[in-house]
C-alpha positions in Angstrom: 0.8 4.7 -17.3 -1.0 7.2 -15.7 0.1 10.7 -15.5 -1.4 13.3 -13.3 -0.7 17.0 -13.2 -3.3 18.9 -11.6 -3.8 22.4 -10.2 -7.0 23.5 -8.4 -8.0 26.0 -5.8 -10.5 24.8 -3.2 -11.3 27.9 -0.7 -8.1 28.3 0.9 -6.7 25.0 0.0 -4.5 24.8 -3.1 -4.1 21.5 -5.0 -0.9 21.4 -7.0 0.0 17.8 -7.6 2.2 15.9 -10.2 3.1 12.3 -10.5 3.2 9.2 -12.8 1.9 5.7 -11.9 3.1 2.6 -13.8 0.9 -0.2 -13.9 0.1 -2.1 -10.6 -1.3 -0.5 -7.5 -0.4 3.1 -6.9 -1.3 4.2 -3.4 -2.0 7.8 -2.5 -1.1 8.3 1.1 -1.5 11.3 3.4 -3.2 12.8 6.4 -6.7 13.8 6.2 -6.9 16.9 4.3 -3.8 16.3 2.1 -5.7 16.3 -1.0 -5.9 12.4 -1.9 -9.7 12.3 -2.7 -9.5 15.7 -4.6 -7.0 14.2 -6.8 -8.9 10.9 -7.6 -12.1 13.0 -7.9 -9.9 15.1 -10.5 -8.9 11.8 -12.6 -12.5 10.6 -12.3 -13.9 13.7 -13.8 -15.9 14.6 -10.7 -13.5 17.7 -10.1 -12.5 19.9 -13.0 -9.0 21.3 -12.6 -8.0 25.0 -12.8 -5.2 24.0 -15.0 -2.9 20.6 -15.9 -3.1 17.5 -17.8 -4.3 14.1 -16.9 -3.5 11.0 -19.2 -4.1 7.3 -19.3 -1.9 5.5 -21.6 -1.1 8.3 -23.7 -4.8 9.5 -24.0 -5.7 12.8 -22.4 -8.8 12.9 -19.9 -8.0 16.6 -19.1 -5.7 18.8 -20.9 -6.2 22.6 -20.4 -3.7 23.7 -23.1 -6.1 21.9 -25.9 -9.4 22.6 -24.1 -9.8 18.7 -23.5 -12.3 17.5 -20.9 -13.9 14.2 -21.0 -17.2 13.6 -19.0 -17.0 11.0 -16.3 -19.1 8.8 -18.3 -16.6 8.9 -21.1 -13.5 8.1 -19.1 -13.7 4.3 -18.6 -12.9 4.4 -15.1 -14.3 2.2 -12.2 -14.5 4.1 -8.9 -14.8 2.0 -5.5 -16.0 4.4 -2.7 -15.4 4.0 1.1 -19.1 2.9 1.5 -19.9 0.1 -1.3 -23.0 2.1 -2.7 -24.8 -1.0 -3.7 -28.5 -0.9 -4.7 -30.2 -2.5 -1.7 -33.2 -3.9 -3.8 -31.0 -5.8 -6.1 -29.2 -9.4 -5.5 -25.6 -9.6 -5.6 -25.7 -10.6 -9.4 -27.8 -8.1 -10.4 -25.6 -5.4 -8.6 -22.5 -6.8 -10.4 -24.3 -6.7 -13.8 -25.3 -3.3 -13.3 -22.3 -1.5 -15.0 -21.7 -4.4 -17.5 -20.9 -8.0 -17.8 -17.2 -7.8 -19.0 -15.3 -11.0 -18.1 -18.0 -11.6 -15.6 -17.1 -15.5 -14.7 -13.4 -14.3 -14.1 -14.3 -11.4 -11.8 -16.6 -13.4 -9.7 -13.9 -16.2 -9.2 -10.8 -13.9 -8.5 -13.1 -12.1 -5.8 -14.6 -15.2 -4.5 -18.2 -14.3 -4.9 -19.7 -17.7 -6.1 -21.5 -18.3 -2.8 -23.0 -14.7 -2.6 -24.6 -14.3 -6.0 -28.3 -14.8 -4.8 -27.9 -12.7 -1.5 -29.2 -9.3 -0.9 -26.7 -6.5 0.3 -28.4 -6.6 3.6 -27.2 -10.0 4.2 -23.7 -9.3 3.5 -20.6 -8.5 5.7 -18.7 -5.2 5.1 -15.9 -6.8 3.4 -18.4 -8.8 1.1 -20.2 -5.6 0.3 -16.8 -4.0 -0.8 -15.9 -7.1 -2.8 -19.2 -6.6 -4.7 -18.7 -3.2 -5.3 -15.1 -3.9 -6.7 -16.5 -6.7 -8.9 -19.3 -4.1 -10.2 -16.4 -1.7 -11.1 -14.3 -4.3 -12.9 -17.3 -5.7 -14.9 -17.6 -2.1 -16.4 -14.2 -3.0 -18.2 -12.4 0.0 -16.8 -9.1 1.2 -18.0 -8.4 2.2 -14.6 -10.0 1.6 -11.1 -10.1 4.3 -8.4 -10.3 3.0 -4.8 -10.8 5.8 -2.3 -10.3 4.5 1.4 -12.2 1.1 0.4 -11.2 -0.4 3.9 -11.5 2.4 6.1 -15.0 1.6 7.5 -14.0 -2.2 8.3 -12.9 -3.5 11.2 -9.5 -5.6 11.6 -11.2 -9.0 11.0 -13.1 -7.6 8.0 -10.1 -6.1 6.7 -7.9 -9.3 7.0 -10.9 -11.0 5.2 -10.7 -8.8 2.2 -6.9 -8.2 1.7 -6.1 -11.5 0.2 -8.8 -10.8 -2.5 -7.1 -7.4 -3.3 -3.5 -8.9 -3.6 -4.9 -11.4 -6.0 -6.7 -8.6 -8.0 -3.2 -6.7 -8.1 -1.4 -9.7 -9.2 -4.0 -11.3 -11.7 -6.2 -8.5 -13.1 -4.5 -6.2 -15.5 -6.0 -3.0 -14.5 -3.9 -0.1 -13.2 -5.2 1.1 -9.8 -5.1 4.3 -7.8 -5.6 3.3 -4.2 -6.3 6.2 -1.6 -5.3 5.1 2.0 -4.0 6.7 5.4 -3.2 3.2 6.8 0.7 2.4 6.4 0.1 -1.4 6.8 -2.5 -1.7 4.1 -0.3 0.4 1.6 2.7 -1.8 2.5 0.7 -5.1 1.7 -1.0 -3.8 -1.5 1.0 -1.0 -3.3 3.5 -1.3 -5.9 4.2 2.5 -6.0 3.6 4.9 -3.3 2.9 8.6 -3.5 2.9 10.6 -0.5 0.9 13.8 -0.3 1.0 16.7 2.2 -1.2 19.9 2.0 -2.0 19.4 -1.5 1.5 18.5 -3.0 3.4 15.3 -3.5 6.2 15.1 -1.3 8.0 11.8 -2.4 7.0 9.0 -4.7 8.6 5.8 -6.2 8.6 1.9 -5.6 6.9 1.3 -2.2 9.8 -0.4 -0.6 12.2 2.1 -1.7 9.9 5.1 -0.3 9.0 3.3 3.2 12.7 2.6 3.7 14.0 6.2 3.6 14.4 7.8 6.8 13.1 11.1 5.4 9.6 9.3 5.3 9.3 8.8 9.0 8.0 12.1 9.6 5.6 11.8 6.7 4.0 8.6 7.9 4.5 9.1 11.6 7.3 7.3 13.8 5.0 4.5 15.1 4.0 3.5 11.5 7.5 3.9 9.8 9.0 0.6 8.6 10.6 -1.1 5.6 9.0 -3.4 3.3 10.9 -6.5 1.8 10.1 -9.2 -0.5 11.1 -12.7 0.6 10.6 -16.2 -0.1 9.3 -19.1 2.1 12.6 -21.0 2.7 11.3 -23.7 5.1 8.4 -24.3 7.9 9.7 -25.4 11.3 6.5 -27.4 12.4 7.4 -28.5 15.9 8.1 -24.5 16.6 5.3 -23.1 14.6 7.6 -20.7 12.6 8.3 -20.1 8.7 11.6 -19.3 7.8 11.9 -16.5 4.8 15.0 -15.8 2.7 15.7 -12.6 1.2 18.9 -10.9 -0.1 20.2 -10.0 3.5 19.7 -13.4 5.0 16.7 -15.2 6.6 14.1 -14.1 9.0 12.1 -16.2 11.2 8.5 -15.4 11.9 5.8 -17.0 14.1 3.0 -19.1 12.0 3.1 -21.3 9.3 3.1 -19.1 6.0 2.4 -20.1 2.6 4.4 -23.0 0.7 7.9 -23.2 -0.2 8.9 -20.9 -2.6 6.1 -18.6 -2.3 6.6 -15.0 -2.3 5.8 -13.2 1.1 5.9 -9.6 1.5 6.6 -8.1 5.1 6.9 -4.8 6.6 9.4 -4.6 9.5 8.3 -1.7 11.9 11.3 0.7 12.4 10.5 1.2 16.1 11.2 -2.7 16.5 14.6 -2.9 14.9 17.3 -2.8 17.7 20.9 -2.0 16.7 24.1 -3.6 18.0 28.0 -2.8 17.1 29.0 -6.3 17.8 26.9 -9.4 16.9 25.1 -10.5 20.2 25.0 -13.9 21.6 22.3 -15.8 23.8 19.3 -13.5 22.8 15.6 -14.5 22.8 15.2 -12.6 19.4 15.8 -15.1 16.6 16.8 -12.6 13.9 20.2 -11.0 13.8 21.1 -9.6 10.5 24.7 -8.1 9.4 23.7 -4.6 8.0 25.4 -1.6 6.6 24.3 2.0 7.7 23.5 4.2 4.6 21.9 7.1 6.3 21.4 8.7 9.7 18.7 11.3 9.9 17.9 13.3 13.1 14.2 14.2 13.7 12.8 17.4 15.2 12.1 15.2 18.5 14.4 12.7 20.5 14.3 10.1 17.6 17.1 9.3 15.0 16.0 7.5 11.8 18.7 5.0 10.5 18.7 3.6 6.9 20.3 0.2 6.5 21.4 -1.8 3.7 20.8 -5.7 4.0 22.1 -7.5 1.1 20.3 -5.5 -1.9 17.3 -4.6 0.5 16.8 -1.6 2.6 15.7 -1.7 6.1 14.9 1.1 8.5 15.6 1.5 12.3 14.4 4.2 14.8 16.5 4.8 17.8 17.0 7.6 20.4 19.5 10.4 19.7 21.0 9.2 23.0 21.6 5.8 21.5 23.1 7.2 18.2 25.5 9.3 19.9 26.7 6.6 22.4 27.0 3.9 19.4 28.6 6.8 17.1 26.4 5.6 14.4 27.8 6.7 10.9 27.1 6.0 7.4 29.2 3.2 6.1 29.5 1.4 9.3 28.8 -2.2 9.5 26.5 -3.4 12.5 23.9 -5.7 13.2 20.1 -5.6 13.4 18.2 -7.4 15.6 14.4 -8.2 15.0 12.0 -10.1 17.1 10.0 -12.7 15.5 6.8 -11.3 17.0 7.7 -7.8 16.0 6.0 -8.3 12.5 2.3 -8.9 13.0 -0.2 -10.3 10.7 -1.4 -7.2 9.5 2.3 -6.7 8.3 2.4 -9.9 6.2 1.1 -10.2 2.4 1.8 -11.9 -0.7 
């Protein structure tokens, strides 16, 4: 468990942030200037708070009350920056070993670095450089990993290349991670816990699926980025149609592509703007996914949109419709309706493990 309570004035900006992060990947999300990097720099010891307390597993890294302040090199924290910061004159193997050699064979295998060990950084792709930087941090035997926008400088193909390695790291390496990002699809794929920041403060936090499915989260992440995250299992593969059938507590969803193997867990993000609502079960639709749902919340935004919270089985979905549609359909909490989701609404960037 990581506990963060920091206050710091930086010119006109006031950082006043409190949250707790369990094991797993805790994503710190917010717009540019919200204070995300200041928080991780405070945890790393690169920024000294004016007041507060920071602990990892009960050990204080900073505590104003007891005058505790551990220097960065005393904190056993690995830090992966947006740029990999590899030593250009060293091979991948020498870069990896610079911070230590803890569990080297395991780190190299999990991050898929076996074929890169003799290369120089100049001969690596952006995604490969970030994997090496992450491996170097892990081999220092950290209690905690800090990752500050590690994929921000990568294009979409390079992100797609590296994300499966990050997912495996989350699932197999027992090191808690604080992960800074402003990309909702990235957060939805990787995070177990989500902390959303705005103007130096935490506006909401909790399990990633719970936070992203809340209608009040829509203005914080942006209407086009809003969407719910659900965990599913591969229930079937329709080879002739090139579709995968995914099962979850609210029913079954068809998606294009042949995903995983039977029984494998697949995490998907369903964009709120791509969920259509109907009061009666429609027939003869091209959309493959029609789910019975119950309305749990109707939230009017500042603009013409209305965010609608939906319960499907034990999972939460989110839809975004116009105010005109909400009034015409007389949407209300407790109402049983149908959610219609095109198979193509969930893109490759919204599918993880």
